[in-house]
N, C-alpha and C positions, 0 to 999 in steps of 0.2 A: 270539506265543502266540495260539492260536485261541480266540476268546471266544464261548462258547455264548450264544444269545439276542441277539446283536448283529450289526450290519452292518459288514463289514470289506472292505477292498480287498486281494485276494490275487493272486498270480501263478500262471499255469499252469506247472506243472513237468513234467507228463507227460500225453500223450494215450493213451487206451485205447479199445477198441471201445465201451465203455458209458459213456464220458464223459471227463472230464479231472480230474487231481488238482491241487489248489491248495495253496499254502503261502505263508508271509510272504516267503520269498526262494527263489531257485532252487537253493540248496545241498542237493541231494538227499541224503537219509539223515540230515541234521542238523536238519531241521525237521519239526514236526507237519504232516501233510497231511490233506486232506479231499476227498471226491469231489463233483464237480459233475456230476449225471447228464447224459447226452447231450442230452436234450430241452431242457435248460437252458443248454447251451453256446452262446454267441453265434456267429453265422455267421462263417466265415472267421477264427476266432481261432487263434492259434498259441502254441507254448510260449514263455513269456517275457511274454506279454500279461497285463495286469492286468484283473481282473474284480471288480466290487463285488457281494458276496453276503451273505446272511443265513445264519447257522449255527444249525441246530436238530437234532433227532434223529428218525429215521424210525420206522416201525412196528416195526422190529426193534431199536430202541434204539441205532442207530448214528449217529454224527455225520455230518451231510450238509449240503451247501450248496445254496442256491437263489438264483436271480436275482429271484424274486418278492418283492415288498415286503410284509411282514407288517403287520397293523393294530396290532401291539403289540411294543415292544422291551423289553429287560431294564430293570426299574425304572420303566417308564411305567405310567400309570394311564388306562385308556380304557374305554368301553362296548363290550361284545361280545355277540353274540346266541347264545343256546343253541340248538344244532342237534339235540341228542339227550341223553337221560339214560340211565345205566346203573346197575349194582349198586354201584359204588364212587364215583359222582359224575356230573358233567355234562360235555358236550363243547361247546366254543365255536368259532364261526367266526372265525378270525383271518387269513384270506386265504391260507393254505397248504394243501397236499394233506392233511396230517395235522391234524385238529382239536386244539385246545388243551384239556387236561384240567383240570377244576375239581373237586378232591376234595370229598367231603361235609364233611370236617373244616375246609375253607376257605370253606364257605358260611355267610353270616350268616343267610339264610333259605333254605328249600328252593326250588330253581328248577325250572322246567318248560320244555319245548320252546317256543321263540318268545320267551322272556323276554330282556330286555336287562339285562346285569349289568355294573356298574362293577368292574373287576378290575385287578390288577397282576400282571406277569409276574415269576416267580421260579424258582429251582432248588430241587428238594426234596433230601432226604438222599441219594437215589440219583443225583443230578446230572441229573435230568430236568426239562424245562421244564414248569411248571404255572402255573395261575392262582389267585389268592386274592382274596376279597371282604373280607378283614380288613385294612383300609386305615389304621386309626388310627395305627400306629407309623411309617407310611411317608409320610404327608402333610407337606408343607412348612409352615414357620411364618414365612416371610419374604415374605408377600404385600404388595403395594403399597397395600392398602386401608386406609382410616382411618374413624373414626366418621362415621355417616350415609351412607356410600357404599352404593350399591345393588350387589349381587352376585348371581351366578347359580351354582348348584351342584347336585350330585346327592346325595340322601339315601342313605347307605350303611349306616346302622345306626340302630335305634330302641332306646332304653333307657327302661325304666319309671322309673328313678330320675333320669336326667339330661335326657332329651329326644331330639332327633333330631340325629345326627351328619351333617355335610354336607361333601362334598369340593368346596370352592369352585373353580370353573374346573377341576374334576377334578384339582386339584393342592394346594390349601391347606386347612389344618385349620379347620373351623368347627363351631359348635354352636348349635342352636336349643333353648334350655331349655324345660322343660315349660310354664312360665308365658308364654312367647312363642309357643307353638304354638296359634294361634287356631283351628286345624282339625286333623283327623287327617292324618298323613302316612304314606307307606309307603316301604319300601326300593326304590330305583331311580327314585323320583319326582324330577323336576327342579323346583327351586324358585327363586324370586327373593326375596331377603331384604335387610334393611337391617342394616348393621354398627352395633351399639350399644356395642361395646367391643372394643378390641384389647388383649389381655393382654400382660404383660411378656415372656412367652415367645413372643409372636407369634400365638397362636391367636386366632380371631375368634369373639366372641359375636354371635349373629344374632337377628333378630326378623322375623316375618312381618307385624308391624304397621308402619304408617306413623308418622311423628311425630304427636304427640297432635293438633295442630290440623288435620292432614290426615286423621287416622283417624276423628275425630268425624263428619264427613259420611258416610263410608263405613258406620260403625256405625249411624248414624241411618237410612240407607236399608235396612240389614238389619232394623231394628225395623219400619220401614214395610212392608217385604215380608212380615214375619211377621204383622203386623196384618191385611194384606189376605188372607193365607192363612187366618187365623182369623176371617174375617167381621167384622173391625174391632175385635175385643176380645181383650186379653191378660188371663188371669185372675190376674194378679199385678202388683205395682208394682216400682219401683226399690228398695223396702225388703225385697224378697224375699231368700231366702238365696242366698249365692254359688253353692251347688251347683245350685239350681233354675235360676238365670240361666245358668250355664255349660252345663247339660244341654240347656236350651231354646233358648238364643240363641247358644251357642258363643263367648261373650265373658265377661270378668271383670265383677264387680259395678260397679267403677268405670267401666269402659267403657260399660256399660249405662246407668249414671246420667248420664254425659255425653251419650250419645246421646238419651236421653229428655229431658234438659234442653234440648237443641238443638231437638227436635221441639216441646216445650212453648213455648219462646220464639218459635218460628215459627208458632204457632197451628195445628199439625197434629194435636194430640192433646189429650185432657183426662185427668186422673188422678183417680180416685175413691179411696175407702178401700181397695178391694181389686182394682181393675182399672185398665187403661189402655185408653182408647177412641179410636179414630180419628175425627176430626171431618170432617164433610162440608164441604169448602172450595170446592166448585164454584160456589156462589152468592156 
């Protein structure tokens, strides 16, 4: 059986002026066959020889073979570059003569020329190869990772309710919840995160934060940097509202309190009734 979107080893069953016909066996008339264009035919090949080819459809929607290796196979998830956009969607470079179509309905966010999109290859209702950015149902849940492991992945969707969905290793299902997003993320961004939980179904809960004892000095430095930007004075203390702290510092109130406590303990700041002041420690 000829498998669209996959690499197969087929036999040459017939030579013609414009290429060769390939099938799974040389039993002519009993097998599906596909054309390998002349410019793709290996030199000095003969009827009966085996050729490894990838099967896709040409611009006239005809099944065709190529010896070129595509950047994406059926069911795989990989990043591809947008080469142009049109009225119905975008077209991606996947290493073949005919670009891969990414329909508007399969886009998580609108894409533009030059963007890099994490996509999966699939066949649409018309049996044509297309790309989709809607990866959630297709990501695996059998990752080898455990709690506190560091992982790298690509953000493929942002949800106001849930947070940032991440394809870990571009293969496994992960989520950075809203409370674990210490900065704004965008679709397509590659992130390094820490596994904070592996659910029973195998999905990974992730965080951009380090373990608390490692995160405190990082947050303390953020407070120091902010103080220096503000001429040594923050017009609020660790008793300020969580919203003010989040909007100003990009951290939770608890994180801010721990960072401020660290700086106070180390004699780098003083806290008044309404302000935090940077101390001159040069002398």
